[in-house]
N, C-alpha and C positions, 0 to 999 in steps of 0.2 A: 107497702112496697113491693115490688114486682123482683121476685128473687131467680135470679139467673147464675147463681155460684153452686150448685149442685155438685160439681166436680171436687170443689174444694170440701165440703158439709152439705147433706143434705137437711133441707128446709122446706116445709116442717114436718115434724117426729108425727108418727101417730099418736093421736088419744091415749092408746094400749102402750106406748112404749113410758111414758109419764106414768101411769098408771101401778105397770109393772113396780118401776121404780121407787114408786111412794108407797108400796105395798111390802117392799122389802125394807123399806126405811122404819116403817112403822109396826109393821106385824112380824118380818123376820127375825132380821138384825144379827143373827149368829153368823160365825166364822166355819166356814167350809173344812173339815178333815181335823179338825183341832179339840172338837170335843164330841161327848155323846147325847149331850141332851137335845132335846127335840129342836130347840131354834136352828142349831148347828147342823141337826139332821137336815131340815127343812131348807137350809143354804146349800146343802150338797146335792138335795134333790133338785134344787133350782138350776147349777151348774151343770149336774149332768142333764139336765131336760134342754138345755141351751146346747150341750152339745151334741145333744140328739136332731133337734131340729136343724142343725148347721149339717149333720151328717145325712139327713134328708134332703137336703136343698143341693146338695155335692155330690148326692150318690156315694158317698163314703161307707162302707160295711161295717167298719169298729169305730165308734166314735171317740173311743179313746186315744184314737191317731189324731184328734185335733188338740191343739196345743193353744191355750189362749195366751195373749199378749195384750200388751196396752196399747199397740198401734202395730199397722202394717211393716210400720220403719224397723220397728223390734222384731216383727216376722222375719223379715229378708235379712236381717242383721243376723238372726240366729240362723237361718238355713246359710247364708254364704259362711260366716265365719266358723258355724258347728260342723260344716260337710268336706269344706275344702282344707287341702293339709299342703305343706309346701312341697314344691313341684308339679302341682296340679294347672292344669289348662283349663281355660274357662273362654266361652261362645255367648256374646252377647249381641245387642244391638246399637244403634245409635238411636234409639226413639228414648231410650231408659230415663226414666224419674233420678234424680240423686241418692233415693232410697236403696237402689241398687248399684248405681255407679261410683259412690263415694264408698262403701265399704268392700268393693272389689278392686279400687285403684287405692284403696290403703293397704290391703294385701301386695298389690304391685310393685308399688313405692318399697315396700319391704323387701321385696325379691322373693315373694314365696309363691305368686301363680303368675301366668303370663295368661293375656285377655286378649281373645281374636273379637272383633267387632265388625257384625253383619252391616253394611251401610242400607239405610232405608233409603226410597223415592223420595221426587219433591213433595206427594201426597203422604209421605210416612208410612208407606206401605214396603214389606220386607218379603223376597223371595225364598222360599223355602227348599229351592235347589241351593243358594250359597251357603246355606246352613252344612248341608251334605256336601259341599263340596271341601268344607275345611273337617268335617266330620270324617272325611275317606283318608284325610293326609296326616291329621294331626292325633294325638290321643286327649280326648277333650273328655276330664270328669264331669262339668255340668255345663247346661244350656241354661242361660237366665234369660226369661223374654216379659216383655211387658203386654200384658193380654191385648191391654187398649189403651194408647197413648192419652195422657192427659192435656196432650198439646193439641193435636190434631182430632183425636178422637179415630184413629185409624186403629182396625182390627188386627190381629195374628192371628193366621190359621193353627192356633195351636196343636191341634188334633192332626195336623201333617207335620209338623215339626216334630212333635212328641212321638210321633211313630217312625220317622227318620231317625231319632236321639236314642230311641229303643235299641233299632236294629245294628247300632253302631256301640251297644253298652255302655249308652252314656246315661246320665238323671239328668230331668227339666225342673225347672224352678219357674212357676209362672206368676208373675206379680198381676193379683186381680183386682187392684184396687179400684180401677173404673168398670169393672164387669160385676163382681160380686152380688148378686140380687137385681142387675139388668139385663143381665145376658146368661144362657144357658151353661153352665158348667156342670160335666160330669165326670170326675176322674177318673172313672174306668174306662170309659168309653174314647177319651180323650188322653188315655195313657199318661197322665199327670203324675209325675213323683213326688212335689212336694208345690202345694198352693197356699200364697200367703194374699190375706183378707184384711180389708180393716171394717169396722162395726158401724162410723159413723157416717158413709155415703149411702150406696143403695141399698144396703141392708138394714137403713133407718134407724139403727140405735143411735148411742150416745158416744160423743168421744170419750178418749180413753178403753177402748176397746176393740179387738183384733185377734186374729190367729194363723195357726202356721197348721197345714194338714201334711203331714209326714207318712209316705206309702212304707207298710210295712217292708223291711231288709232294709230301709235306710237308716242309717246310723248319724246320729249330730251329738256333737259335744255342747252340755249346756253354755250357755252365755252367763247365767248367773246360778249360784249354789247356795243352798241353803235351807233352811225350814220348808218341809211337804206335810207335814203332816202325818206320812207313814213312813216306817223304817227309822222310828225315833230312836231306837236302842242301838243306832249305828252313825258314826261320824263320818262316812261316807253317801256321796249322792245317791238315791235307789236308781236302779238302771230300768226302768220301765214306765213306760206313758200311761199319763200325762205327766205324771209325776216329778218324772226326771228332768224336763224342760219349764216345770211349774214353780219355781220358789219363792216364797213368801207369800204375804195376804193379796190374795185377787181382789180387782175391782168389781165385787160382787153385785153392787147395786148395778154398776153398768153393764154386767153379765145378763142381769134380769130385765135390764133394757133392752140388749141387743137380742135376748130371745123373744120379747115382744115384737122387734121389729121383723125379725125374720119369720116369725109365725104371721106377721101380715103378710110379707112378701110372699111366703107360701099359699097362702089364704087367694090372693088375687090372681097369683101363678106369674112366674116370669116371662113367660109369652107373653102373656097381656101386658105387664110392664114395658116389654121391648117394643111392643105395637104400640101403646101410647104415645111412649116416648120419642119413638122414630116418625110418629104422625107429626109431629109438631116440631120436631128436627128438620124432618122433609119440607117442611111450610117454611120454616126461616131458611132453611139453603136456598127454595128456591126465590125466595124475596130479597134474600141479599143479590141473588145472582142478578136482577135486575136493578140494584142500585152501582151506578157506573163509576162512583169514588170510592168504592170498596173491593181490598182485596182479600180473598179469601182462602182459607189454607186446608189440606188435607181432600180424601177422597169425596167426589161429587156423587158417589155410587152410593145410595143411604145402607147398603147391606152390609157395607165394607167399614162402616163406624158406630159408634157408639153416639150419644147425645150429647157431645162436645164439641163444639163449632170455633175456630182461633180464626182472628180477621184483623186487618188494619185498612184506616183510614188515612190517604197520604196526605202528607202536610201535618198530621195530627196526632200527637204524642199517645201512646195506648193510654199512657197514666191519666193524660188529661180529658181523654175520651170517658174513663169511667168514672172520673170527678163530676165531668157533667153529666151522665148520666144518674147518678147518685142523687146531686144536688137538685138537679134541673126536672128530671124525669124518675125521680123516685123507683130508679133500677138499679139494683145490686149486679154487680158481675166481676169480674176478676181481671187485672191488666199484669203485663210483665213477663218475666222469663219461665214461671210456673215450676220452679225447683228442675227443669229439665234443657240445660244450658244446652247437651248432644242435641236433642230434638231440634232447639230450634236454629242452631247450625245445620241440620240437616235440610229444612224447609226454607234457609236463608233470612230467618228474621233475629238472628243474634247479632250484636245486643241489644236493638230495640226491643225485641219482646213481640206480643200479639195482646189485642182484646180477648177475651173470652167467653161466651155464652155456655153455658152449659145447664141444661135442662133436664128436669128431676120429674116425678110422677104425679105430682100436684097441681104443675105448671098447666095451662088452658092455652087454645089459637087467640084468644084474648090479648093474653100477655103477650104472645109472641108478636101480635101486629103492632101494639104498643111500641115495644123494642124494634120492630122496624120502622113506625115512624119516626121516632126517634134518631134512628141511624140517619134517617133522609134530611131530615133538620139539620143534625150536626153535619155529614157529611155535603151538603148545598151550602156550608159556611155561612148560615144563619147566626153561628156565632163566631164572631171574628177572630183571627190570631190575637189582636190586640186585647181583646176582650178574654180569651182562653188564658194569656200570658199575666193580665192581671186577676184570674181565678185563681 
C-alpha cells in the first residue's frame, strides 16, 4: 500500500516507537505520581523525559509548561475554554480546522465572545497586515491561527503575526497539528504564547497523545478537575503546572511512544525532515501541474506550504477517485471536507471537498511517480463514469 494520508496520521511509525510502548507495557507498568515504588517512579521518569524531549524540540525553557492531553482537539479546547472569559474578543482565520472553529463558535453562540475572521486568499494564505488592522481598532484577547492548513498546506507566518499580537498586548494560540515535527518551531523566537500539538502525525507517536505549551504568565482554567497525585490532602485543584491541567490517569504507554517518536525526529533533525518531505512535494506539485484535467489548490511556491496537497479532477467526485485509488491502485489518501468547511469555502471547494495527498518522511519518489500515473489514468477517463458509478 502506498500511504499518502500522513496529514490524518503518520504511517509507518519508527520501530523505536513500538519498542518503547512494549517496554512500558512489559517492564514499567506503573502509574506516574500515584505511588512511591520503583515501577511508579520509572513511569514518572518516562513522562518527565518525554516532556524534556518536547521542550528541546520547541525550545521551551521549562518543560513543566507542557501539558499532556489525549489529542490536539483537547489541547485547543483547553486553551480556548480555559483562557477566554465573557466579553472577550478573538481573531482567527478562514482556514481553521473545526477543532478551533467549533469551540469558538460555541462560545460565540452563548454570547460570551466576539469573533473576527481574517479572510485568506484563494491559495489559503493570510496577510499579517489584516491582523494588525483589527488589533488597532479592537481590544483582542486572543489570536488563534492554524500554523499550516490541513486542506491546502499553506503556511501562516506565525513569527510575524505573533510579533504584531504581542505589540498590542494580546496572546496567540498556534495550532501546530500539521507542523510539529515537520517544520521548525521555536516558541521563544516566534513569540508563541500557547502551542497546541498532536503526537500521532509528524511527531511519529501513537494516537491518543497530544499536548499544550502554556507560556509563563498565561493562566488557564482546567477543563477537568480531579486526581493528580499531588496535593492529595486538599479537595481543591492544584494551582501549578502541569498538575493543574492534567487530572486523571495519563496515557503513559502512549507518552512512551511519543517520547520515542520525538527522539527520532530530533535525531533526524526537523530541517532534514522538512527538506525530504518538500522534495517529494515539489515533485508531485510539478507533476500534477502537467496533467490538464486536474485542478490543484494552495500555493505553488513550495516554501509557503507543508507536504499537504489538495486537488480535484473535474467530473469526478473526490470520494470516487479516492475509492479508485484504494481499490485499483493500492494507494491510500483522503477525500472530503477534512473537518475544515471554512477552508473549503475560502478556496471554493465547498461542499464538494477535495482529494488530498499528504506526504511523510517515509514516502519516496517512486511512490509519487506511481501516484501521478494513477491520476493520469483516472483523469483521462480510462475509468468511465458508468464504471465509477457501478463501483
